[in-house]
C-alpha positions as CSV (number, residue, x, y, z in Angstrom):
1,M,18.0,24.9,-30.5
2,I,14.5,24.3,-29.9
3,I,14.7,20.7,-30.2
4,E,17.3,20.6,-27.5
5,Q,15.5,22.7,-25.1
6,I,11.9,20.8,-25.3
7,F,14.2,17.5,-25.1
8,G,15.5,19.1,-21.9
9,A,11.9,20.2,-20.4
10,A,10.7,16.4,-21.2
11,L,13.5,15.0,-19.6
12,I,13.0,17.4,-16.5
13,L,9.2,16.3,-16.6
14,L,10.1,12.6,-16.9
15,F,12.1,12.5,-13.5
16,L,10.0,15.0,-11.9
17,A,7.3,12.5,-12.5
18,D,9.6,9.5,-11.1
19,I,10.0,11.6,-8.1
20,F,6.0,12.1,-7.8
21,L,5.8,8.4,-8.1
22,T,8.3,7.3,-5.9
23,V,7.7,10.0,-2.8
24,L,4.3,11.3,-3.1
25,Y,2.4,8.3,-4.6
26,A,4.2,6.0,-2.8
27,R,3.1,2.4,-4.3
28,A,5.7,-0.2,-4.8
29,G,6.3,-0.7,-8.6
30,T,4.8,2.8,-9.5
31,G,7.7,4.5,-10.3
32,L,9.0,5.4,-14.1
33,L,12.9,5.4,-13.6
34,A,13.2,4.7,-10.0
35,P,12.3,0.8,-9.8
36,H,14.6,0.0,-12.6
37,W,17.4,1.9,-11.4
38,N,16.9,0.3,-7.8
39,R,17.0,-3.0,-9.0
40,G,20.0,-2.6,-11.4
41,M,22.3,-1.0,-8.4
42,W,20.9,-4.4,-6.6
43,A,21.9,-6.7,-8.6
44,L,25.3,-4.8,-9.5
45,L,26.3,-4.9,-5.5
46,H,24.9,-8.6,-5.2
47,G,26.8,-9.1,-8.3
48,I,29.5,-7.9,-6.3
49,A,29.4,-9.4,-2.9
50,G,29.2,-12.7,-4.6
51,L,32.7,-12.3,-5.1
52,L,33.5,-11.6,-1.5
53,G,32.7,-15.2,-0.1
54,R,32.3,-15.0,3.4
55,R,31.6,-11.0,3.4
56,R,28.7,-11.6,1.0
57,G,26.7,-10.8,4.3
58,T,28.7,-7.9,4.9
59,M,28.5,-6.1,1.6
60,L,24.7,-6.4,1.2
61,S,24.3,-4.9,4.6
62,F,25.4,-1.9,3.1
63,A,23.1,-2.5,0.0
64,G,20.0,-0.2,1.2
65,P,22.1,2.9,2.3
66,L,24.1,2.5,-1.2
67,I,20.9,2.4,-3.3
68,V,19.4,5.2,-1.3
69,V,22.0,7.3,-2.1
70,S,22.4,5.9,-5.3
71,L,18.7,7.1,-6.4
72,I,19.0,11.1,-4.9
73,G,22.2,11.2,-7.1
74,F,20.5,10.0,-10.0
75,W,17.4,11.9,-9.5
76,A,20.2,15.0,-8.9
77,V,21.6,14.0,-12.4
78,G,18.7,13.7,-14.5
79,L,17.2,16.8,-13.2
80,S,20.4,18.8,-13.8
81,L,21.1,17.6,-17.5
82,G,17.5,18.2,-18.3
83,A,17.9,22.1,-17.2
84,A,21.4,22.1,-18.9
85,L,20.0,21.2,-22.2
86,V,17.3,24.2,-21.8
87,I,20.0,26.1,-20.4
88,R,22.5,25.7,-23.1
89,P,21.0,27.6,-26.5
90,E,21.1,30.8,-24.1
91,L,24.3,30.6,-22.4
92,G,26.2,33.8,-24.1
93,T,23.2,35.8,-24.7
94,A,20.4,35.6,-22.5
95,I,22.4,34.2,-19.8
96,R,25.6,35.3,-19.3
97,P,28.4,35.9,-16.7
98,S,28.8,39.3,-15.1
99,S,32.4,39.7,-16.7
100,G,34.3,38.3,-19.5
101,E,33.3,35.9,-22.2
102,S,30.8,33.2,-21.6
103,P,31.6,29.7,-22.2
104,T,28.7,28.3,-24.4
105,D,29.5,24.1,-24.0
106,F,27.5,21.6,-22.4
107,V,29.7,21.7,-18.9
108,T,28.9,25.3,-18.7
109,A,26.0,24.9,-19.1
110,L,25.6,21.9,-16.8
111,L,27.6,24.2,-14.1
112,V,25.0,26.8,-14.5
113,A,22.3,24.0,-14.2
114,G,23.3,22.8,-11.1
115,N,23.8,26.1,-9.5
116,S,20.1,27.3,-10.3
117,L,18.4,24.0,-9.2
118,S,20.8,24.3,-5.9
119,I,18.7,27.1,-4.9
120,V,22.0,29.7,-4.8
121,G,21.2,31.2,-8.3
122,G,23.6,30.7,-11.2
123,G,26.6,31.6,-9.3
124,D,28.6,33.9,-12.0
125,Y,26.0,33.7,-13.9
126,S,22.6,35.7,-14.6
127,P,19.9,35.7,-16.3
128,H,19.0,38.7,-19.0
129,T,15.8,38.4,-20.2
130,T,12.3,37.8,-18.8
131,G,12.0,34.3,-20.0
132,T,15.4,33.0,-18.3
133,R,14.3,34.7,-15.0
134,L,11.4,32.7,-14.9
135,L,13.6,29.7,-16.1
136,F,15.8,30.5,-13.0
137,L,13.2,31.0,-10.4
138,I,11.1,27.4,-11.9
139,N,14.9,25.6,-11.6
140,S,14.8,27.2,-7.6
141,L,11.2,26.0,-7.0
142,I,12.3,22.5,-7.9
143,G,15.3,22.2,-6.5
144,A,13.7,23.4,-3.0
145,S,10.6,21.3,-3.5
146,V,12.3,18.1,-4.6
147,L,15.0,18.5,-1.7
148,S,12.4,19.0,0.8
149,L,10.2,15.8,-0.9
150,V,13.5,13.7,-0.4
151,L,14.4,14.2,3.1
152,S,10.8,13.3,4.5
153,Y,10.9,10.6,2.4
154,L,14.1,9.4,3.7
155,V,12.9,9.9,7.0
156,Q,10.0,8.0,6.8
157,V,12.5,5.1,5.0
158,Y,14.0,4.7,8.1
159,S,11.2,5.0,10.2
160,G,9.7,2.2,8.5
161,L,13.0,0.5,9.0
162,R,13.0,1.3,12.6
163,E,9.8,-0.6,13.3
164,R,10.5,-3.2,11.0
165,N,13.3,-4.3,13.3
166,V,11.3,-3.7,16.1
167,L,8.9,-6.6,14.8
168,A,11.5,-8.9,13.9
169,L,13.4,-8.0,17.6
170,A,10.1,-8.5,19.5
171,V,9.6,-12.5,17.3
172,D,13.0,-13.5,18.1
173,L,12.5,-12.4,22.0
174,M,9.3,-14.0,22.3
175,T,10.9,-17.4,20.9
176,D,13.5,-17.2,23.5
177,G,16.4,-16.2,20.3
178,T,15.5,-20.0,18.5
179,G,13.5,-18.6,15.9
180,D,10.9,-21.4,16.3
181,A,7.2,-20.7,16.7
182,A,6.4,-23.5,19.1
183,V,8.7,-22.2,21.5
184,M,7.0,-18.8,20.8
185,L,3.4,-20.8,21.5
186,A,4.7,-23.0,24.6
187,R,6.2,-18.6,26.3
188,L,2.4,-17.5,25.4
189,M,0.4,-20.1,27.0
190,P,2.2,-21.8,30.1
191,E,0.4,-24.7,31.1
192,G,-2.1,-24.4,28.3
193,E,-3.3,-20.9,29.6
194,A,-4.7,-18.6,27.3
195,S,-5.9,-15.2,28.7
196,N,-3.1,-13.4,27.8
197,A,-2.0,-14.9,24.2
198,A,-4.9,-13.4,22.0
199,S,-3.5,-9.4,23.3
200,E,0.0,-10.5,22.2
201,L,-1.0,-11.7,19.0
202,G,-3.0,-8.8,18.1
203,N,0.0,-6.4,19.0
204,L,1.9,-8.8,16.9
205,A,-0.4,-8.4,13.9
206,R,-1.0,-4.5,14.3
207,S,2.8,-4.4,14.3
208,L,3.1,-6.3,11.0
209,A,0.2,-4.4,9.2
210,A,2.4,-1.4,9.5
211,T,5.5,-3.1,8.5
212,K,3.3,-4.5,5.4
213,E,2.3,-0.8,4.6
214,A,5.7,0.7,5.1
215,H,7.1,-1.6,2.2
216,H,4.3,-0.8,0.1
217,F,4.9,2.7,0.5
218,Y,8.7,2.7,0.3
219,P,9.7,0.3,-1.6
220,L,13.4,1.4,-0.6
221,L,13.0,-0.9,2.4
222,F,13.0,-4.0,0.3
223,Y,17.1,-3.2,0.2
224,F,17.8,-3.0,3.7
225,R,19.4,-6.4,4.7
226,F,21.2,-6.9,7.8
227,E,23.5,-9.5,9.0
228,E,21.7,-10.5,11.7
229,P,19.1,-13.2,10.5
230,L,16.5,-12.4,13.0
231,Y,16.0,-8.9,11.3
232,A,15.2,-10.8,8.0
233,V,12.0,-9.8,6.8
234,S,11.2,-14.0,5.7
235,R,12.5,-14.6,9.3
236,L,9.9,-13.0,11.1
237,T,7.2,-13.8,8.9
238,F,8.3,-17.4,8.7
239,V,8.1,-17.1,12.5
240,L,4.6,-15.7,12.4
241,L,3.0,-18.0,9.6
242,D,4.2,-21.4,11.3
243,A,2.9,-19.8,15.0
244,A,-0.5,-19.2,12.9
245,T,-0.9,-22.5,11.3
246,L,0.5,-24.0,14.5
247,I,-2.9,-22.3,16.4
248,E,-5.0,-23.8,13.4
249,T,-3.7,-27.2,13.2
250,A,-1.9,-28.4,15.9
251,L,-3.9,-27.4,19.6
252,D,-6.4,-29.5,20.7
253,S,-10.2,-27.6,20.3
254,R,-11.5,-29.3,23.0
255,R,-8.9,-27.9,25.2
256,H,-8.3,-25.1,23.2
257,G,-11.1,-24.1,21.4
258,A,-10.7,-20.6,22.2
259,A,-7.4,-20.4,21.5
260,A,-7.7,-22.3,18.1
261,A,-10.2,-19.7,17.0
262,F,-8.0,-16.4,17.7
263,A,-8.8,-13.9,15.5
264,P,-5.5,-12.4,15.6
265,A,-3.7,-15.7,14.4
266,A,-6.1,-15.5,11.3
267,S,-4.6,-11.9,11.0
268,M,-1.4,-12.5,11.8
269,R,-1.7,-15.4,9.0
270,R,-3.0,-13.1,6.2
271,G,-0.4,-10.2,7.1
272,A,2.4,-12.1,6.9
273,R,1.1,-13.4,3.3
274,L,0.9,-10.0,2.2
275,L,3.6,-8.6,3.1
276,L,5.9,-12.0,1.1
277,E,3.8,-11.3,-1.5
278,T,4.6,-7.7,-1.7
279,L,8.4,-8.5,-1.5
280,D,7.9,-11.1,-4.0
281,A,5.8,-8.8,-6.5
282,N,8.2,-5.8,-6.3
283,F,11.4,-7.4,-5.7
284,P,13.6,-9.7,-7.7
285,T,13.2,-12.8,-6.1
286,A,14.3,-16.2,-7.1
287,D,12.9,-19.4,-8.2
288,V,14.0,-22.0,-5.6
289,R,12.6,-25.8,-6.0
290,S,12.9,-28.7,-4.2
291,D,11.6,-32.6,-3.9
292,A,8.1,-32.5,-3.0
293,A,8.5,-35.8,-1.0
294,A,11.2,-35.0,0.9
295,E,9.8,-31.4,1.7
296,A,6.5,-33.1,3.1
297,Q,8.5,-35.8,5.0
298,R,10.5,-32.5,6.6
299,L,7.3,-31.1,7.2
300,R,6.0,-33.6,9.6
301,Q,9.2,-34.1,11.4
302,S,8.6,-30.2,11.9
303,Y,5.0,-30.9,12.9
304,L,6.0,-33.5,15.9
305,H,9.0,-31.8,17.1
306,A,6.7,-28.9,17.7
307,T,3.7,-30.9,19.2
308,R,6.7,-32.4,21.6
309,T,7.5,-28.7,22.2
310,L,4.2,-27.6,23.0
311,R,3.0,-30.8,24.8
312,N,6.4,-30.5,27.2
313,A,4.6,-26.7,28.0
314,G,1.0,-28.7,29.0
315,I,-0.4,-27.6,25.9
316,A,-2.7,-30.4,24.6
317,V,-2.2,-31.2,21.0
318,K,-4.1,-32.8,18.0
319,A,-3.4,-36.4,17.0
320,D,-4.5,-35.6,13.6
321,G,-3.2,-32.7,12.6
322,I,0.0,-33.2,10.8
323,E,-1.3,-33.2,7.4
324,A,-3.5,-30.3,7.9
325,Y,-0.5,-29.0,8.9
326,V,1.6,-30.1,6.1
327,A,-0.8,-28.8,3.4
328,A,-0.9,-25.3,5.1
329,R,3.4,-24.9,5.6
330,Q,3.3,-26.2,1.8
331,E,1.0,-23.4,0.5
332,W,3.2,-20.3,1.9
333,E,6.5,-21.8,2.6
334,P,7.3,-21.2,-1.2
335,L,7.0,-17.7,-0.7
336,V,9.8,-17.6,1.7
337,R,12.1,-19.8,0.2
338,R,11.9,-17.4,-2.9
339,V,12.6,-13.9,-0.8
340,A,15.1,-15.3,1.7
341,P,18.1,-16.3,-0.5
342,T,17.4,-13.5,-2.9
343,L,18.4,-11.6,0.2
344,G,21.0,-13.8,1.3
345,Y,19.4,-15.6,4.0
346,A,19.9,-19.4,3.6
347,M,16.5,-21.4,4.7
348,P,18.8,-22.6,8.2
349,E,19.0,-19.3,8.9
350,I,15.4,-18.8,8.7
351,D,13.6,-22.4,9.5
352,R,15.6,-22.8,13.0
353,R,13.6,-26.2,14.0
354,P,15.6,-28.2,11.4
355,A,18.9,-27.8,13.3
356,R,16.8,-28.5,16.9
357,M,15.4,-31.6,15.7
358,E,18.7,-32.8,15.4
359,T,20.1,-32.0,18.5
360,G,16.7,-33.0,20.2
361,A,16.3,-29.6,21.5
362,A,12.8,-28.8,23.0
363,Y,11.2,-26.1,24.9
């Protein structure tokens, strides 16, 4: 009897610690149970989505909300089970119904525990000793506190999701819907004029920093995936990293020396890397390998296409920046390649430039 109650109290403390670390401490990967539960649910939903063929993306778009609901249910069941283990030995003696006989089975204890945690009391059951009255009071306080914390946590999660989508849409609009960083730079620097580019890139860097911290504080954001690739974290970080790389390696320093030294570009590059590294470290990403020589050749073609786009917009470019560009891309692109397919996006949806190269499209 005592062992059962001790185990129940320990179970309650375990779930309260998990809620504390997930909701209040708010650091990616610090929960005791929630990270494992979320990954397990994602693996299950990912497996189901794999059976749906063309509807795979639609199924994965429900993963985030379903994982949120399942996590709340997981916490509720865990707390109820712990409270039921504490309450069951007291049924029929210290905890009795107002009339009639008192069942002492575990299902009844679970019902009484759930009612006491939901703030409405023990239903038809009431405590008759000082200890059980305190138990019901503690259960009510736990239920009220957890409910308030979870509701405020969900508000912050969806606020972070909205800000992430706003950033992704802003990046897509700046590329004119192409997902091409060279097009974004051409639009920011018409005829090589860079007076407004620094402020625009600074705004993107600040929004990116907020998005990175949101994913660090609210790991549930990892599991929100939209059918439209433009909202993918892998795509928005790819475009921003590519833009920063082009600024650092492709712009002619004699004509655009100030632009090539943009502090916001470096901040944008660092922020995008940090966001990808946070996802890579805390999300079950895939290890995707490719042929190094073929990839280097593809990146050289990408650079040539980008510089052609920039020259057509009146922006002077370096004649010898190609190898520096390839080296920079080879440093950060593997992060994108690990994150993108895990969330159900193919690389052609993230890196749109190869398709544009095939059609000869340029800004």
